[in-house]
Phi, psi and omega in degrees: 000133184301314183298324178287315180301324181274359176080020178272331175232153176220149179294140179276114182284145176078009181276347181078353181228123184287000180264005180264131180227160172231157179278126180283172175301319179297317179294328181290344177282343180267099186250340183237153180304322180292333176290324178293319178297315179298320178297315179299317182291334180299334179286348182277337182261115184283082187308318183290342179267352181283152172301140183305323179295316179295315180302317181293316187274336192247331188305309182297321177299315180297316180300326179281358180082015180269069188293317179300314180293322179297316179294314178303312182297320180300315182281336171297320178296324175298312181300315181296315181295319178299313180300313181293320180299326183265350182071029181280165181286155177301341179278351174280117190226157164053222184300316180299321177299315181295319180296325179289312183292328183246024177305134186298336183250331188230359185296132181294336180255014181273132175277102185289351176276347179282151176299150183307314180301325178289323176297316178297318181298319180293323176299316178297320181299310180295313180296318180295320180296315179295315181294325183273326189248332178266310186302315181304318180290343177285339190240344181198171176280133182236132177273120179230128177270173186300317182296315178298316181300317179302312181299317181292317181295320177296321176297314179301320178298317178297318179297321177298320179295322177299313181299313180299319178297322179291326179294325181272349180255045186306331182289343179263349187271158179280000000 
């Protein structure tokens, strides 16, 4: 039973009947239907597989069901790390920042040993991710469900790992 497996219910010992259960302390915290949905959705996001920055900044937002904000925050962290890794000004933002940092010929985070089409593709990936997932929430309310949010947050986590790997592989970078 799902409620028992998740520790919300536990079998009542000594009742003589295996059909008796009690609500655990963890279960007593779930008082509203939306809290149960948020609890169910929390199992969809693999916290231990997330980049530590994403886990720290996004996990609580996701648990509260604030999916739009969680996705925005995840991609904001990508933008901030890219800017800091390259030493760019605070005015370098969004898609233009990604195109600059991952420029196929001059980008500070570009792996110059990679073939040109792969360098271009990575630039497109970073610019597209920021343009598609961070920018909309910057300008309007966006409806994002839990499954979409998980996919987007995992992508942001992956992008952060790419940036960190590029930062430590300085001898290959332009």
